[in-house]
N, C-alpha and C positions, 0 to 999 in steps of 0.2 A: 091585388088585381085578381078578379075573379076568372078562374079557368074551369071551363065545363065543356070538353070536347069529346064527344062520344065517337072517337075516331081512333083508328090504329094506322100504323104505316104498313102498307101492303108491298112496296117495292122500292128498291134504290137502284137506279140505272145511271150509268156513266157513258158520256161520249166525247170522242176525240175530235174537237173542231179546230181547224187550222185555216189561217188566211195567208195568202202568198205575199205578204208585205216585204219580203226580201227583195222582190223584183223591182221595187221602186225607191229602196233606201229607207222606207218608213221604219223608224224606231232604231236606225242604226246609231251606235255610239262607240267609244274608244275600246271597249271589250266585246260588245256584242254587234259585228259587223254585218250579219245577214239574218236578222231575226225574222221568223214567220209567226206573227202574233197569233196566239192559240189559246185555248181553254180546254181544261177538263170540265166538262158540263154535266151537271148532275140533276136528274129529275127524281123527286120523292113523290110517290103517289099513296094516297090514303085508300082505305078499303071502300070508300064511296067516290074515289076517283078524283078528288081534289089534288091539285099539283103544286108542289114547292119547287122552284128552280135556283140552283146555285152553281157557282163556278169558281175555279181557280185559275189565275193567268200563267201562262208558259210561253216559250218561245219556239215551238215547233217539235224537234226531237225531244223524247223524254215525256211528252203529254201521255203516251201510252202506259208508261211507267205510273204515272199518277193514277190513271184508270185502274190499273192492277191494285193499287193501294186501297183505292175506293172498294174494289170487290172484296178486299180482305177486312174491310172494316165494317161493311154493310150488315154483318150478322148481329151487330150491336144495335142497329136501327130497326131493321125489319120486324114486324109484329109487335112493336113497341107501342103502348098507348100514348096518345098525345098529351093526355093529361098528365101522365107521369113525367113525360119529357119536359113539358113546359112549367109544370109546377116546381120541378127540381132540375132546371136547366144547368145551373152551375154543376151539379153532382153529375148530370148526364154528360156535360162537356168533359169533366174529369174521366169519366168512364171511357169516352171515346179515345182520349189521350194517353190513357193509363192501363189499357189491356196488358196484362203482365208478360206476354210474349212479344207483342208487336212494339211495346214501347222500347224495347232493346234497339230497335232500328232508329230511335231518336235519342233521347226523349223530347217530344215537343219541338222538332226540328225537321227539316229535311223534306223528302217526298212524303212521308206519312203526315206531316202537318199540312201540306199543301192539300192532301186528301180531306184531312179533317175540315180544313176551311171550306171546301166545296160542299161537303155535306151539311156543316153548320150553316152556311149561307143559304142553303136551300130550305133548311128548317125555319129560318127567319123569314123568308120569303113566304112560306107557307103559313107562319104565324100572322104575318100582316094581312094575308088574304083570309084567314079565320076571322080575324077581327074587322076586316073592311078598312084598314088603315095602311097609309105607307109606314116602312119601318121606323123613320125618324119620328113620326107622330105617335107610333105605337110607344117607342121609348120615352118620348116627352110626356106622355100621360101617365107613365108609371110613377108610383111612389118611390122615394129613395129607398125605403126599407125592402121593397121588392126588387129594385134594381140589383142591390148588393147580393141578392139571392142567386143571379145569373152568372156571377163571377167566381173564378177560382182564385182565391187569394193565397194559395199555397206558394211559398218561396218569396212572397212580397210582402209579408206582414212586419218585416223589420222597417219598411218605409210607408206602408199604408195598411190601417186596419179596416174592417168593416165599419166599426163606428166612426172613424175618420172619414170614410168614404161616405157615409149618410150624411155627416154635417156638411161635407163639400156639395153634395147634390142638393140639400135643403138650401144652403146659401146660394147655389148656382141656380136654382129654380125660381128665385124671387124676380118678379117682373117677366116671366117667360110668355105670358100670354101676348104681350106687346111684341116680344120678338118673334113669336110664331106669325103673327099678322105681317110683320116686316118681311120675313123670309117669303111668305106667299105673295107679297107685293113686288119686292125689289131683288130678293135672292141674295147670293153670296158670291163674293168676288172671285174670278178665276184669273189664273195665269196660263200661258200657252207655251208648250215645248215644241209644237208643230213647226215652229219656223227654223229650228236650229239643229235638226239631225245631222249627224256628221257625214252622212253619205250625199247630203244635198250639194248641188252646185251653188255658186255665188248668186247666180242669176235666179234660182229658185227661192234662195233665202230672201232676196230683195222682194220678190214677187209676193212671198208669203208674209213678209213683215208689213207690206202695204195692205194686205188682205186683212190682216188681223187688227191692224190699227183703225182700219175703217169699220171693223165690227166692235170697237171700243175698248180693245185690250190695252192695258197700261203696264203689264208686267210680262216679261219674255225671258224664256231660258234657252241657253245655247249648250251644245255638247263640246267638251274639249278633251285633250289628253294624249293624241297621237304625235303632234308635232308642234312645237312651241311656236316657231315662226308662222306656222299656218294658223294657229290658235289666235294669235295677236292680230293677223289680218282678218279673221272671221269676226272677232270680237269688235275690231275697228268698224267693219262693214255694218254689223248689226247696230252699233250705237249711232253710226252715221244715219241709219235709217230711223231708228226709234227716238234718238235723242237722249239727252241726259236727264230729261224731267220724267222718264219713265223707269220702272224698276227692271233690273237686269240680274240674271242669276247664272251661275256656272255649274255644269254637272260633268263629273269625270268618270262616273260608273266604275269606281273602285281600281283605276288603272295604277295609281301611284303607290310608291313606297311612302313612309311617313315624311322624311325629310325632302324628298323629291316633291310631294305635294305642297309643302309650305313654300319652297323656293319657286315653284312654277306658278302657283297662285299669286305669290307677291309680284312676279313680273307682269301680272294682269291686273294689279291694284288700280291702275289709273282709269280702268273702265268701270270702276265703282260698282263691283257686284255686291249684291245683298248678301248672297251665300256662295259657297263651294259645296256641291252635293256630292256625297259618297266619294271623299277625297282618297280613300284607302279601303282596306279589307273591311267588310261590314261586321267582322268578329273582332276587330282590333279597338277594343274601347280606349285603352290607354293612348293608343296611336291617335285616335279621334281627338282625345283631350289635349294631347300636345300640339295637334295642328290648330285646334280651336284657341288654345292660349296664345300661340304664335300669330294668329291672324286677328285677334280682338283689337290690337292697336291700330289696324287699318280699317276697322269697322266692316270686316268681312266675317260673317257668321258661317258655321258649319251646319249642314243638314244631313240627315241621314235616316234611314228606316225602312226603305222598300224592301231591303233583303236582311234586316235584322230578324232573328229566327223566332223569338218568343218574348213574352212580357218579362222575363228574368233578364235577359240581355238589355231590354229597354230600361229596366229598373236600374242597372249598372251604368248605362249611358247618362241617365238622370244624375245619379250619386256622384258620377266623375265629372259632371259639368262638361260633358263631351261634345255636346251640340247646343245650338241655339233653336233649331227648328226640327220637330219631331215628324218624320214623314211615314207614319204607319201606313201599311198597305193592306187593303181589304181582303186579300187572298194570300199574303205570305205567312202571317200567323194564324192561329186556329179560328178564324172567323170572328163574327160580331162580339161573342162573349169576351174573347181575350182582349179584343182591341178596346172595349169599354174601360177595362182596367188601365190600359195604357193611357187613355185620355185622362182618367183620374190621377194618375201618378204625375202626367204633365201638368196638370193644374196645381198640385201640391208643390211641384219644383219650379213653377212659373216659367214653363217653356211653351213656346207656340207649336201648335200642331197644324201643318201644312201637308195634308195626306197625299201620298203618291197616287197618281191616277193615269199613268202613261201606259195604257194596254187595254185589252179588250174586256169591257164590263166594269172596269175599275172606276171610271167616271160614275157610272150608273149607282155603284154601291156607296163609293166614299162619300157622295153628297149626303146621304142619310146620317152617316157618323158625324160629319162636320156640322150639319144643321142640329143634331142633337147636342153637340158640344156648345153651340151658340145658345140653344134654348135652355139647357139645363145644368150645364158644367162651367165653362169659362165666361159666358155672357158677353163675350167680346169678339169682334172681327178685326180688331187692331193688329196690323202686322202679320194677318193670316190670309191664306188663299187656298183654293182647291185647284189642283192641276188640271188642265183640260187639253186633250189630244183629239183632233177632230177626225176620227175615223173609226169605223165599224158601228156607229151609233145606229145607222139605218138598218142594222141587222136585229134590233131590239123591238119588241112589242110596244114597250113604254121607255123609249130612250131618255136619257138626260136632256134637260131643255137649257140652253144656255143662250141668253138675250143680253146685248149690251155688255158682253163679257162678265155676266153673272149667271150663276147656277139659279134656276128658279124652281122653287119648292112646288111640288104638286101633290095632290092628294089621291092618286092612283094606288091602290092597295098593293102590298108586298115590297120587294126589294129591287125592283126594276130589272130583274135578272133574267126574264123569259125571252129566248131567241125566237124569231120568227121560224115556222116550221120550213120554209123554203130555204133559209140559211143553213139549217141542220142538213137538209137534203143535198145542198150544193157544196158544204164546206166540211161535212164529216169526212175524216181521213181514215182509209185512203180511197173509200168507195164513193164519196160524193161526187156528183157529176162535174163540178169544176176541177176536182183533183184527177178525176179519170182524164179529163183533156189535158191537164198540165203535166201529169206524169208520163204522157205519151211524147212530149216535146223534148227538145235539147235542155230546156231550162231545168227540168227536173228528172230527166230520164234516169240519171246515175244516182238519184237520191237514195240514201239508206235510212230515210226518216221512218 
């Protein structure tokens, strides 16, 4: 790929953007009972004022800590030549994650890695704009030999080498022109979580099931894990609404111990779930493996990934056969570069990637990654979905487009991560106009956010 950008990075800015979703129960689950969907929003400006926008998803409190992490990383980005960044993006990514003092806070996990993701995602948005392409098409058009230069294979060469990755990409690219045309015409199948948040009433669940069935959705996810009797009631309610000819998923958001997860999910087996998502701690690889082994006789898969810290932990999940469905998150690990390697490992281990997208901007970003997987890696949609949650999309300049329960690929340049100016003005915390109103009410008056 030819790279010739006579530009440098002038500035890196970060903003704390929060939405008061806890007031309506949106996003609520067995662990996170009152989330305020939020992002650390990063804008990278070049010396000629071209902008790249990136973000990492949070739940309210702590977003300011991610901003501080960005502030401590930006010296590695500002005044850098774009030519040097993109020609050696894999090395630059390692530079961001391996600064000799800051890496002690990780390495490659936690708040620092969330900050890396926001910066890296902004760089990819900028790259797409430089090339006049959406990120998925930018990736699809790259030669396999160039793609591997974007990746840091350190700690993963025992399962995937650069040469193996090149061969996977060459094989995966066969017939990609036809698949690109298909994405532009019919898109990529979605499932919805928006019907099953734990804080929703039965009446609201019924209303939303009807709404999304009318929109063409044939796959639905429900949150479980606080009370088994209530879970049985809610699963029965949703199955009665959607029937048994549609796909049904469970998500416990890490609430269970290992044996508890097995016992609990077996008691829900008659509802025929495709998977149980995040059944236990995201760090417990062997625990996931035990749960997966116990549930396979019931044709229930294990799904996980939205809180897996980095490519190394994903590697071990693959090695341990600890899940069937890889749910990589566009903002949890270190942005696009690291995620591409996870997709390639998933291909080698024959695991399906169904990325996590329950949060602000996640739908906008993960669609690009899943489109690239289809055009250039797996070449398959079988058993694969992109999660969809219908909120905050109206805050974006170029939001994800979902029609007939499918993400429709579009050709707008970048990573679909630019927020509208009025969104930043309203929801920047704590001085945005909406927060100034809310913080004066009883709803948030005692908030320590």
